[in-house]
N, C-alpha and C positions, 0 to 999 in steps of 0.2 A: 435523566434529568430530574432534579428534585423539585418539590414545590417551591415556588418563588415568593418573595416578599418585597413589597414596594414601599418606598417612602416618597413623600412629596418633595422631589428634587434631592433626595438623599440616595446614595448609591452603596450597594453591596454591604460592607460592614458598618455603615453609618458614617463614614468619613465624608464630610460635606464637599460640595463642588465650589464653594466660595469661602472666604476667610471668616465670616461672622456667624457661620452656622453652628448650632448645637449638635453635638455628636449623638447618634442613636445607638441602638443595640444590634448585635449580630446573633442570629439564630440559625437560619439556613442560608443558602445562597440567596442574596438579596438583589433587588433591582432598584432603580431610581426613577421617580416620576414627578412631573410638574404639571399643574394646571396651566395651560399655555396662555400667555399674554402676548401682545404684539411684539414686544422686544425679545422675549424669550423665543418665540417662534422664529424670528429673524436669525438669531444665533444658531438655533438648531438647524435651520435650512442651510446656513453657511457651512456648518460642520458636515452636514450630509452631502452638500455639493462637493466639498473637498474629497470625501470618500468616493463619490462618483468619478471625480477626475482621476483619482488614484486607480480606480478600477478600469477607467478608460485607457490609461497608459499601460495597464497590465494586459488588456486585450490587444492593444497595439503590439506590445512586445511578443505576445503569443502568436499573432498573425505573422509578424516578421520571421519568428522562429520556424513557422510552418511554411514559409515561402509564399504566403498569400500576397496579392497585390495590394499595396497600401500607398496612398499618395501623401507623402509627408507634408507637402505644401498646403494641404487642406486642414492641418491640425490647428486647433484654436488656442493652444497653450504655448507660451514662449519657451518654456523649459520643463522638463519632466519634474513632477513633484516628488518622486521617489525613485530610487534605483530599483528597477523591477526585475524579478527573477525570470529566467527562461522557462519554457514549458516543461522540460524534463525536471527542472529544479522544483517547480510547483508541485508536480505529482509526487516527487520524493518527499517533500516537506509534509504534504497531507498524509502520506503513508506513515511517516515517522511520528506525526502527532497522534494518529489513531493507535499506533503501537504503544506510545507512551501512556495514553489514556487507559488502554487495556492493562498495561503493566501496573499503573497506579491502583486500578480497581483490584487486581490480584493481590497486591501488597497490603491493601487496606484490611485491618483485622475484621473478621466476621463475628457478629454477635447474634446470639439466638434471640428471636422474638417470642419464644414460648412463654406464655404467662405475662407478657408485657402489659396487655390491656388491663388485666385484673390487678396487677401490681400498682399501676398508676391510678386506677379508679377506686380501689379499696381505700376507705376513709376512716380516720379516727376523728370522731365528733364529740366535743366536750361542751356541755351546757354549763355556763357559769351564771348562777341565778341568785339574785338578792332575795332572801327568804324572810324579810322583815314584814311587819303588819300590812303594808299597802300592797304587797305582791301576791295576794291570794288568787286573784283571777288568772294570773299568768302561770302560776303553779298548776292550777286546775286545767288550763289550756294544754300545758305540756303533758299532763296525764292523759288527756283525751286524744292527743295527736301524735304521741310518740310512735305508735305502731305505723301510722300512716306515713310519718316522716321516713322511717326505715324502709318501708315498702316503696315509697316514691323514689328514693335514692337508688335502690336496687333496680327498679324498673327503668330509670333513666339510663343506666349502664347495662341494660339487657340482662339483668340478673347475674352479671359476672362479678360484681363488686361485693366485697365483704365490708360491712359497716359495723364498727365498734363504737359504743357510746359510753361516755363517762359523765358524771354530774358532780359539780361542786356547788353546794349551797352555802351562802355566807350571811351572817347577821352583823352584829357590831361587837365590840370588845366587852361590853357589859353582859352579853348573853352567854349562856352555857347550854349546849355547845355553840360556839360562834361559827364553826366550820363543820359542815357535814359532807362526806366524800364517798362516792362510788367510783372505783377505778374502772378502766375500760373493760367492757364485756360485749359480746355479740348477741347476748340474750335480751330480747325486748322485755321478756317477763321480769328479769332482774331489774331492769331500768324502771319498769312500771312499779314494781314492789318498792323500790327505793323512793320514788316520787311520792308514794302514799305515806311514807314516813315523814316527809317534809311538812312542816307547819309554818304558816305565815305569822310569825310572832316576833316580838322583841324590837330592838332598835332604841336608840336614845337620842343623841343629837342628830342633826340633819345628814351628815355624811355617814357612810357605813364602812365595814371592813372589806372594801373592794380589794385592797392590796393583799390581805391575807388570802382571799379567794384566788387571786391571780397566782400567788406564790404556790398554793396547793395545786392549782391546775398545771403549772409548769413542772411539777414533780410527779405527775401522773405517769403511767406506763405507756408512753407514746410508742407506736410501732410502725404504722403505715406511712407511705410517702406523702399522702395528702392529710394534712393536719388542720383542724378547724376548731376555733373557740367561738361559740355563739353566746354572747353576753347579754343577758336580759336584766336591765337595771333601771331604777327610778331615782337613784341617789349617787353622788360622786364619792371618791375616796377621801380620806382625811388628808389635810395639808392644804395650805392656802394657794399653792401653785397648781392645784388640780380642780379648784372650784372658785366661784366668785360669790359665795354665800356670806363671806365675812367671818372674822375670827370668833365672834360671839356664838356663831352657829356651829362651831367645830371645837370639840374637846381637845383635839390634837392639831392645832393650826400650824405648828412649825413642821416642815417636812422632815421626816425621820423620827419624830417624837412619839409616834404611836407605839404601843407596847412591844411590837416585834422589830422596831427600827426599820421598817420597810419604806421604800420610796418608789414612785411610779416609774421614773425613767429607767432604772436598772432592770425592772421587770419587763418593760417593753423591749429593751435591748435583748433580753434572753428569748423572748418570743420570736424576734426577728432571727436571731442566731439559730434557733431550732426550727426555722421555716414553718412557723405556725401562722395560718391565716386567721384574721380576727374580724368578727362582725358584731357591731353593737346594735341591738334592737332597742332604740330609744323610746322612752315613754314620756319624758318631759325635758325641759331645757336645763335642768340642774346638772346634767352630764355633758353639756356642750364643751366646756373647757377641757375636761378629760379626753373627750373624743378628738378635740383639736390637737392636744399634746400627742396622742397616739398617731394621728394623721401625720404630723410633722416628722416623727421618728420613722414611720414606715415609708414616707415619701423620700426621706434621705437615703433609705435603703433601696430605692428604685421600685417600690411596691406600686401596685395599681390601687390608688386610694380615692375614696369618695366620701365627702361629707354632705349631709342634707343641706339643701338651699336654705332651710329654716334654722340651721345652726347659727348661733349668734356670731361665730367666728368664721363663717363661710367666706366673707370678703377677703380675709387674710390668706386664703388658700391659693389665690391666683399667683402670688409671687413664688410659690413652691412648684405648682404644676407647670407653669410656663417654661421654667428652665430645667425641668426634670429630665434626666437621662434614663434610658432604658437599661435594665440590668442584663448583663451577658448571660446570666444563669436563669432567666425567666422571672416572672413577676409573682410576688406574694400578693395577697389581697387584704386590704383594710377597707371595711365598708360600714357606713352608718345608714341604718334604715329606720323608718318610722313604724313603731309597733302601735303607738297611740293608746287610746283609752280602752280598746277592746283587744281580744286575742285572736280574732278571725284570721289575721294575716300571718300568724306564726308559722304555720306549716309551709306556705309558699316561700317565705323569707328564708327559712332554714335550708330548704332544698336548693334554692337559688344560690345561697352561699356555698354549699358543697359543690355544685356543678361548676361554678366559677373558679373555685379553688382547684378542682381537678384539672381544669384547662391550664392553669399556671403550672401545676405539677408536671403535666405532659410536656409543656414547653421546656421546662428546666431539664427534665430527664432526657428528652430526645436531643436537645442541643448538646448535651454532654456525650450521649451515646454516639452521635454522629461525628465526633472529633476523630481525626486520624490516630491520635495517640491517646489511649485511654487514661494516661496519667495526667494529661492536660485538660482537667475539667473546667478550668477557667484561667485566663492569662492574668497573673498577678504582676502588677507593675510597681516597682519601687522607684525612688527618685533617680537612682543611678541608671536604670534601664530605660526610662522614658525620655525620648529626645526632646530637646528644647524646641518649642514651637514658636515661630515668629508671628507677631501680631501686627506688623506694619503692612501698609497697602502694597500691592504688587506694582513693580516698576517695569511694565511690559516693554516700554520703548527705550529704556536706559541701556546703553552698551555695557556688556560684560556683567550685567546683573544676574543673568543665568550663568551659574558657575560650574555646571557639570554637563558634559556632552556624552551621549550614549548612542552607539550604533546598534540598530535593532533589526530583527526580522520576526515577522509574526503573522497574525490572522485578523481579519475583519469580517463580520457576517454580512451576507447579501440580503437586505430587507427592503430593497427598493421596488421589487415586483411582488404584487399580492394578488393571487388568483382566488377563485372560489374555494379551492381545496387546500390552499397553502397552509393555513393554520392547522387543519386536521392532519396534514402530512407531517408538519413539524412536531406536533404532539405525538405522532405515532413512532417517530424514530429520529434520533439526532442527525442522522445522515441527510435528512431533508432540510436541515439548517445549513445551507451551503456557505462556504467561506472563500474569501479572496486571500491571497498571500501577498504580503507587503514587506519591502525593505525600507527602513526609515532611519533618519538621524534626528534626534531631538536635543534641545538645550533646556535644562531644567534647573530649578533651585535645589541646592543640596539640602538646605534646611526646610523641613515641611512647614506648612502653615496650619495644618490640623491633623488630627489622628483619630481613628476609631479604635475598636478593641483589637483589631488584627492588622490594620493597615495605616500607612502614612500617606498624606495627601500633599503634593508639591505642585507649585506653578511650573508650567512648561510651554514651550513653543517648538514647532517643527522647524527644521532647517529650510524647508521648502515653502513655507507660507507664513502669514502674519496672524493666523487664527490663534486664539488663546485656548490652552488646554490645562487639564489637571492630570498628573501622573499619580497613580496609586501603586505603592510598593508594600510588600509584606514585611511585617516585623519579624517573621520567622525566616531564618536562613534556608530552611528546607522547602520553601514554597516552590512549586513546579508549574510549568506553563500549562499542563493539563488541567490544573485546578482553576486557572484563570479562564481557560477556554470554556469550562462548564458554566462559569458565571456569565461569560459573554453570550453563550447560547440562551441562557435564561433571560437575559436582557432582550435579545432578539425575539424570543417567544412572547414576552410581555408586550413588545411593541405591536405585534400582530393582534394580540388580544385587544389592545387599545384601539387599533384601527376599526375593528368590528364593533367595539363598544361605542365609539364616536359615531359610527354610521347609524347605529340604532337611535342615538339621541339627536341626530342631525347636527352634530358639532356644537350643541348648545353649551355643554360643559366638557370641553375636550380634555382628554388625558393623553399625554405623550411620554414616551420613554426614550432617553438618550441612547445613541448607539455607542458602544464601547469597542475598543480593539485591544488585543493583548499581544505582548511582544517578549522576546528573549534576546539578550544581546550583551555587549560588553561596554563598560564605562571606562572612560579615560582616567578616572580618578581612583578606581578600585579594581583589584583582581577578581577573577571568577565571573560567572554568568549572572546577569540581572534579569529578573522576570517582573514585568510591570503591566498594568492596564492603563489605557489612555482614553480619556473622555473629554468632551467640550467643557470649558469653563462657563458657567452660567451665573449671571448677576441677578440679584433680586432678594426679596425677603422670603425666608423658607419656613414652612410649617410642616410638622409631622402629624399626619392624620391617624395612622394606625400602624400596627406592627404584627409580627408573627406570634407574639406571646399573649394575644387577646386584648392588647391596649387599643382603645378607641378614644380619640380626642373628642370629649364632650363639651369642652369649653368654647368651641367654635361651632356656630349654628348656620354658617353661610352655605350657599349652594355648592361651593367647591368641596366642602367636607362631605356633603351628602353624595356628591358624585364619586368621591374617593371610596366611600363605603359601598356604594352601589357597584363600583368596578370590582371590588373584592368579591362580592357576591356573584357578579357576572362570570368571573374567571372560573369559579367553582362550578357553576351551573353549566357553562359552555363546555367545560372539559369533562363534564359528568363525574365530578368529584376527584379527578386526577391531579388537578393543580389548584392552588389558591394564591392569588396575588393580593397580599394584605397591606 
C-alpha cells in the first residue's frame, strides 16, 4: 500500500462527490475526508448501514451453503439487497483478485532509486540582485552569508545535495555595465569573489532594468531538477503595467519600449515553462504590483503562491486562490517575503525557499515515476477527448433519468469492527484489510457531472435501494480492478486512522472517511468489462485543506482546518513515518 492523501470530502483523483466541487490534483492513491456535520454523518451512517445489510445477506448465503440452521422467518429485510455469491465462489474471487494484483505488480516497470534523493535535492540557486545605489547593505549581507547559505542547504539534505549558485546583478539602462553575470558554479569561493566585484552604484529614474536581469537569469546554464530564483529588489521594472509610480517616474512607461523590447509577462511564462521557483525578498512597496503580476501567472499555472499580507494587492489574491486547482505534475513555488530594512533574515529566507522548492520537485518527480506507463508523464486533454460534463442538478426520483445499467461483482472493505490492534495489523499487511464479495446492479447517468485528472464522476443508484451514490470510472481503457482495490484499501486504512484520531480528541473535531467499494462488470450500453468504484453521494460545501504536493490552505483559519493539518501529522507519527494522510 502506498502513502495516502486526503481531501476534505474529495476522493482519490480529486473528482468530487457532488456537482459543485472544484477538482483537485492527483499524485498518489488518494482518499476523501470530511469534517462531519449532522447531515453528513446521517448520510454516511445510511451508506454504511446498507453495506452492513449487504454483508448480512452474504453471511446468510454462506450459512445456507454450509447447511447451517437459519430461520428465514427471523430476517428483517423484505428482499435481498444484492445477489450474493456462494461460499466457493467467494473464495475463488478472492484468490483471483490476489492473483491479478500480483500480476499487475510484476508487469509494472521497475525503476532504480539509486541517486534519486540526491537528484531531487540538488539545487540550482540564482540570486537576482538590484545593484543600484540603495542596495549596498544587501550586497554586503550576501557576501557575509553566502557560505552559511550553502552549508545550511547541504545540512538540510544530509550533505547529499549539490548546490550550484549563480548571480545576476542589474542596474539601469544608463549604467555601464548594466548587467553583471556569474553562471552556475558549485564553488562558494567563486561566488564570494564575484560578490566582491559588485558595487552598489548607478540608477536613474525610479524603475530599474529588472527585465534585463530576468532575461539574463533565464539564459543561465540551469541543470538540476530544483531551480530557484531569489530576487532581492527595492524597485520595479520599467513599464506602467508593472508599477504604480506614474509615467513621470519612468523613462520607459510604455510596455516593451525599453531598449531591449522586453516585457514582464513573457519572461514570467518562460520561468514557469522551465519549472523555476521564484522568491521575491521585498524591501519596500514599490515592487508590490510586479509581485502581484507574477503571483497571477504562477497561480494560473497551479503553483503554490504566497503574497505578503502587507502587499497592496493582497486583497485581490482571494479570487485566484479560492478557485485554484492543483497541478497534476506537482507545484512550483512563488513566494513573497519581507526582507525589510535590515539583512538579518536573508539566510533563513533563502534556505526556506530552497527547501520548499525541493518539496515541490519531489512531488512532481515521484508522481511521474509512479505512473504505470513512463510515457504518460501527464494526461493531456484536448477538447475532443474531454467528455461533456453536465451541470444540471441530479434528478434522483425521475423515472428513466439514469440511462445506463451495469451488472457488477466486486469487493467492499470490512471496517465496522475495530479492535486494539486492528490499525497496526492493517498497516502490517494488506491481507489484514478483509473484504466482502458483492454482486450488484446499478443504474447510472452516462454523462458525468464532474471529472478529475484520471476519472469521471457520475450520479448513480443501486437497483436494490434508494440511497444516492457516485460512480467513479477511469478515463483510461486499461484500468484494472486491482488498481481500484488498492485505492479502496487506502480508504479503509484512513478510516481507521481517523477513528483513533477522533478518540484522542474526544470527537471535538471529528474526521471521517467514506467507505468505497470497487466493481467489475458489464454495461448494457457498451461491450467489454467496466471497472468502477462506488461511494456515497454527499451534499454540502467542500473545502480543500491540503494535498500531497505540500499545499496547505492558509486562507482558512477555523478549527476544521487545524484539525485537518493535525490529522496529517498524526498519521505520519502514528505509522512511524510509513504513511502520511495529507
